[in-house]
C-alpha positions in Angstrom: -3.3 -231.5 -289.2 -2.8 -230.5 -285.8 0.0 -231.9 -283.9 -1.5 -234.5 -281.7 1.6 -234.7 -279.8 1.1 -231.2 -278.6 0.2 -231.0 -274.9 -3.1 -229.6 -274.1 -3.0 -226.2 -273.0 -2.7 -225.8 -269.3 -5.9 -225.2 -267.7 -6.2 -221.9 -266.3 -6.1 -222.2 -262.7 -8.5 -220.1 -260.8 -7.0 -219.1 -257.5 -9.4 -219.7 -254.7 -9.8 -216.8 -252.4 -8.1 -217.4 -249.1 -10.6 -217.9 -246.4 -10.5 -215.1 -243.9 -8.9 -216.2 -240.8 -11.1 -215.8 -237.7 -9.5 -213.7 -235.1 -7.8 -215.8 -232.5 -9.9 -216.2 -229.4 -8.0 -216.6 -226.2 -9.5 -219.2 -224.0 -11.4 -217.6 -221.1 -9.7 -218.0 -217.8 -11.5 -220.4 -215.6 -13.9 -218.6 -213.2 -13.3 -219.0 -209.5 -16.1 -220.9 -207.8 -18.6 -218.5 -206.2 -19.4 -219.4 -202.6 -23.0 -219.9 -202.0 -24.6 -217.2 -200.0 -25.5 -218.4 -196.5 -29.1 -219.0 -196.0 -30.9 -216.2 -194.2 -32.3 -217.1 -190.8 -36.0 -216.9 -190.7 -37.3 -213.6 -189.4 -39.6 -214.0 -186.5 -43.0 -212.3 -187.1 -43.4 -209.1 -185.1 -46.2 -209.3 -182.7 -49.1 -207.0 -183.5 -49.2 -204.2 -181.0 -52.6 -203.0 -180.3 -52.9 -199.3 -179.6 -53.1 -198.7 -175.8 -56.5 -197.7 -174.6 -56.7 -194.0 -173.6 -56.1 -193.6 -169.9 -59.2 -192.3 -168.0 -59.0 -188.6 -167.3 -58.0 -187.9 -163.7 -60.1 -185.3 -162.0 -58.1 -182.2 -161.6 -57.8 -180.8 -158.1 -57.0 -177.2 -157.5 -56.0 -176.4 -153.9 -57.0 -173.0 -152.6 -56.2 -171.5 -149.1 -59.3 -169.5 -148.2 -63.0 -169.5 -149.0 -66.1 -168.1 -147.3 -63.9 -166.6 -144.5 -62.5 -170.0 -143.6 -58.8 -171.0 -144.0 -56.9 -174.2 -144.3 -55.7 -175.7 -141.0 -58.3 -173.7 -139.1 -60.5 -175.2 -136.3 -64.2 -174.8 -136.9 -67.4 -176.0 -135.3 -69.7 -178.2 -137.4 -73.0 -178.3 -135.5 -73.7 -182.0 -136.2 -70.3 -183.2 -135.2 -68.6 -180.6 -133.0 -65.1 -179.2 -133.4 -63.1 -180.2 -136.5 -60.1 -178.9 -138.4 -60.0 -177.9 -142.0 -57.3 -179.9 -143.7 -57.7 -178.4 -147.1 -59.9 -176.4 -149.4 -60.1 -178.3 -152.7 -61.5 -177.4 -156.1 -62.6 -180.5 -158.0 -64.1 -180.9 -161.5 -66.7 -183.6 -161.4 -68.7 -184.4 -164.6 -67.7 -181.1 -166.1 -68.8 -179.0 -163.2 -66.5 -177.3 -160.7 -67.1 -177.8 -157.0 -65.2 -176.3 -154.1 -65.1 -178.4 -150.9 -63.9 -178.0 -147.3 -62.1 -181.1 -146.2 -62.8 -181.3 -142.4 -61.2 -183.8 -140.1 -62.7 -184.8 -136.8 -59.8 -186.4 -134.9 -61.7 -187.8 -132.0 -64.4 -189.4 -134.2 -61.8 -190.6 -136.7 -63.9 -189.1 -139.5 -63.2 -186.8 -142.5 -66.1 -184.8 -144.0 -66.3 -182.9 -147.3 -68.6 -179.9 -147.2 -69.3 -177.8 -150.3 -68.1 -174.2 -149.6 -71.4 -172.8 -150.9 -73.4 -174.7 -148.2 -71.5 -173.7 -145.0 -74.2 -171.2 -144.1 -77.0 -173.8 -144.6 -75.2 -176.4 -142.4 -74.4 -173.8 -139.7 -70.6 -174.2 -139.8 -68.9 -171.4 -137.8 -65.6 -170.3 -136.4 -64.6 -171.0 -132.8 -66.2 -169.0 -130.1 -64.1 -166.0 -128.9 -62.8 -166.0 -125.3 -65.7 -163.7 -124.2 -68.3 -166.1 -125.4 -66.6 -169.0 -123.8 -66.6 -167.1 -120.5 -70.3 -166.5 -120.9 -70.9 -170.2 -121.4 -68.9 -171.0 -118.3 -71.0 -168.5 -116.3 -74.1 -170.2 -117.6 -73.0 -173.4 -115.9 -73.2 -171.7 -112.5 -76.9 -170.8 -112.9 -79.8 -172.8 -111.5 -81.0 -175.7 -113.5 -84.2 -175.0 -115.5 -86.1 -178.2 -116.0 -89.5 -177.8 -117.7 -92.5 -179.7 -116.2 -93.0 -181.6 -119.4 -92.6 -185.2 -120.4 -89.0 -186.4 -120.8 -89.5 -187.3 -124.5 -90.3 -183.7 -125.2 -87.5 -182.3 -123.2 -85.1 -184.8 -124.8 -86.0 -183.4 -128.2 -85.3 -179.9 -127.0 -81.9 -180.9 -125.6 -80.9 -182.6 -128.8 -81.9 -179.5 -130.8 -79.7 -177.4 -128.5 -76.7 -179.7 -128.8 -76.9 -179.8 -132.6 -77.4 -176.1 -132.9 -73.7 -175.4 -132.5 -74.5 -172.6 -130.0 -71.9 -172.9 -127.2 -74.2 -171.1 -124.7 -77.2 -173.4 -125.6 -74.9 -176.5 -125.1 -73.8 -175.2 -121.8 -77.5 -174.9 -120.7 -78.0 -178.6 -121.5 -74.9 -179.5 -119.4 -76.3 -177.4 -116.6 -79.8 -178.8 -116.7 -78.7 -182.5 -116.9 -75.9 -182.3 -114.4 -76.4 -184.5 -111.3 -74.4 -184.1 -108.2 -73.6 -186.9 -105.8 -76.5 -185.9 -103.5 -79.0 -186.1 -106.3 -80.8 -189.1 -107.8 -78.9 -190.9 -110.6 -79.6 -190.2 -114.2 -81.4 -192.5 -116.5 -79.6 -194.0 -119.5 -81.1 -191.5 -122.0 -80.3 -188.6 -119.7 -76.8 -189.7 -119.3 -76.3 -190.0 -123.0 -77.5 -186.5 -123.7 -75.4 -185.1 -120.8 -72.2 -186.7 -122.1 -72.9 -185.6 -125.6 -73.3 -182.0 -124.5 -70.3 -182.2 -122.2 -68.1 -183.5 -125.0 -69.1 -180.7 -127.4 -68.5 -178.1 -124.8 -65.2 -179.4 -123.5 -63.7 -179.8 -126.9 -64.4 -176.3 -128.0 -63.2 -174.8 -124.7 -60.0 -176.9 -124.9 -59.2 -175.6 -128.4 -60.0 -171.9 -127.6 -58.0 -172.0 -124.4 -55.2 -174.2 -125.8 -55.6 -176.8 -123.1 -56.5 -180.5 -123.0 -60.0 -181.8 -122.9 -59.4 -183.3 -119.5 -58.5 -179.8 -118.2 -61.6 -178.4 -119.9 -63.9 -181.0 -118.2 -62.4 -180.2 -114.8 -63.1 -176.5 -115.4 -66.7 -177.2 -116.4 -67.3 -179.4 -113.4 -65.8 -176.8 -111.1 -68.3 -174.3 -112.5 -71.2 -176.7 -112.1 -70.2 -177.3 -108.5 -70.9 -173.6 -107.8 -74.5 -173.8 -109.0 -77.4 -174.2 -106.6 -78.8 -177.7 -106.8 -82.2 -179.0 -105.8 -82.2 -181.6 -103.1 -83.7 -185.0 -103.6 -86.8 -184.0 -101.6 -87.3 -180.9 -103.8 -86.9 -183.0 -106.9 -89.5 -185.4 -105.8 -91.9 -182.5 -104.9 -91.4 -181.1 -108.4 -92.2 -184.5 -109.9 -95.3 -184.7 -107.8 -96.4 -181.3 -109.1 -95.9 -182.6 -112.6 -98.0 -185.6 -111.9 -100.8 -183.4 -110.6 -100.8 -181.6 -113.9 -101.5 -184.8 -115.7 -97.9 -185.4 -116.9 -95.2 -187.7 -115.7 -91.4 -187.3 -115.8 -90.7 -190.5 -117.7 -86.9 -190.5 -118.1 -87.0 -193.3 -120.6 -89.7 -191.7 -122.7 -91.8 -194.9 -122.9 -94.9 -194.1 -120.8 -97.7 -191.7 -121.9 -100.3 -190.0 -119.8 -104.0 -189.7 -120.3 -103.6 -186.0 -121.0 -101.2 -186.8 -123.9 -103.4 -189.5 -125.4 -106.4 -187.2 -125.3 -104.3 -184.5 -127.1 
């Protein structure tokens, strides 16, 4: 029989595997507080810039010094206005076409005129008369006045045509024919206007040619006129009587007409 007093065999003890130790984790250092970034200021909206409109093209001007035999700063005679000075000769481009112009200044009339260089022949623009031609014009003033026995309206048209012709001798003829001395009857208003216009054109050209003043030129013209033979008042009245006998009157105002004219 077994020995009951024997102690039971010791139970085999099973060693439990030691739990693997987790690596020691160092506590993280406390993070420094991060400063909050300053709020950005609101950016102003940029204004929308519209593209600038294209600037209009400026007409190009090309300055030249001589054309058609005329030069800048030269004095010329423009039949409709008398003596003027060429300030410049410009070449302008207008609407795609090139055009050359004489820029002429008339000091006494306070006027500036632009004349196409291609039309100087048509308008009758010319150079100043030479001294020999001026002398001929002054000699013309000493001649006898030639007054046609026609109506004043017709003669006035002829005088105007001579004044606007630009011919210095023809202008001198108008001055000679319309001049009235102190011993002669006074001029009518229309006669006086034509006389002064012709005298102004003639004196201005003589003054420029002779490098004198207009006052001196007028005195020279009047001195020449004083040398011309003048009709007396009686002869003038006789001439008017002859004109009346022919069926025409010397109407200085150009208002009256005669039976002969109405029939014509």
